[in-house]
C-alpha positions in Angstrom: -1.7 -16.3 -0.3 -0.9 -12.9 -1.7 -2.5 -13.5 -5.1 -6.1 -13.7 -3.8 -5.5 -10.5 -1.7 -4.2 -8.4 -4.6 -7.6 -7.7 -6.1 -8.9 -6.6 -2.7 -6.0 -4.3 -2.2 -6.5 -2.8 -5.7 -10.2 -2.3 -5.0 -9.3 -0.6 -1.6 -6.9 1.9 -3.1 -9.4 2.8 -5.9 -12.2 3.3 -3.4 -10.0 5.4 -1.2 -8.8 7.5 -4.1 -12.3 8.2 -5.3 -13.5 9.0 -1.8 -10.7 11.5 -1.4 -11.7 13.0 -4.8 -15.2 13.5 -3.7 -14.6 14.8 -0.2 -11.3 16.7 -0.2 -12.0 20.4 -0.4 -8.5 21.6 0.4 -6.3 20.9 -2.6 -2.7 22.1 -2.5 -3.0 23.0 -6.2 -5.9 23.0 -8.6 -6.6 19.5 -9.9 -4.6 17.7 -7.2 -7.5 15.3 -6.5 -7.8 14.4 -10.2 -4.1 13.9 -10.5 -4.0 11.6 -7.5 -6.8 9.5 -9.0 -4.8 9.1 -12.2 -1.7 8.2 -10.3 -3.6 5.6 -8.2 -5.2 4.0 -11.3 -1.9 3.7 -13.3 0.8 3.3 -10.6 -1.2 1.6 -7.8 -1.1 -2.0 -9.1 2.6 -1.7 -9.7 3.1 -0.4 -6.1 1.1 -3.3 -4.7 3.3 -5.8 -6.7 6.4 -4.0 -5.5 5.3 -4.1 -1.9 4.4 -7.8 -1.9 7.8 -8.5 -3.5 9.6 -6.6 -0.9 7.7 -8.4 1.9 8.6 -11.7 0.4 12.3 -10.7 0.4 12.5 -9.2 3.8 10.0 -11.3 5.8 12.2 -14.5 6.1 15.1 -12.4 7.5 12.7 -11.1 10.2 11.1 -14.5 11.0 14.4 -16.4 11.2 16.3 -14.0 13.5 17.9 -15.3 16.6 15.7 -14.8 19.6 18.6 -13.4 21.7 18.3 -10.1 19.8 14.6 -9.6 20.7 13.5 -7.5 23.5 12.0 -9.5 26.4 9.6 -7.5 28.6 8.5 -10.3 31.0 
């Protein structure tokens, strides 16, 4: 299920990065927007893979917790 979503996530981070490049007028340092575009292009796909891997590792622990530890409001 994660594999078909990965291209959509990559497209989303690229579009967001270029949108910030075009609209951000308050850079902390000269060239910050360009640097963030390069970081997004080169590091973004690896961060998506890392995030999906961490979700796959931690999600079963959350889903299989005993219900006695959950907060019941009603």
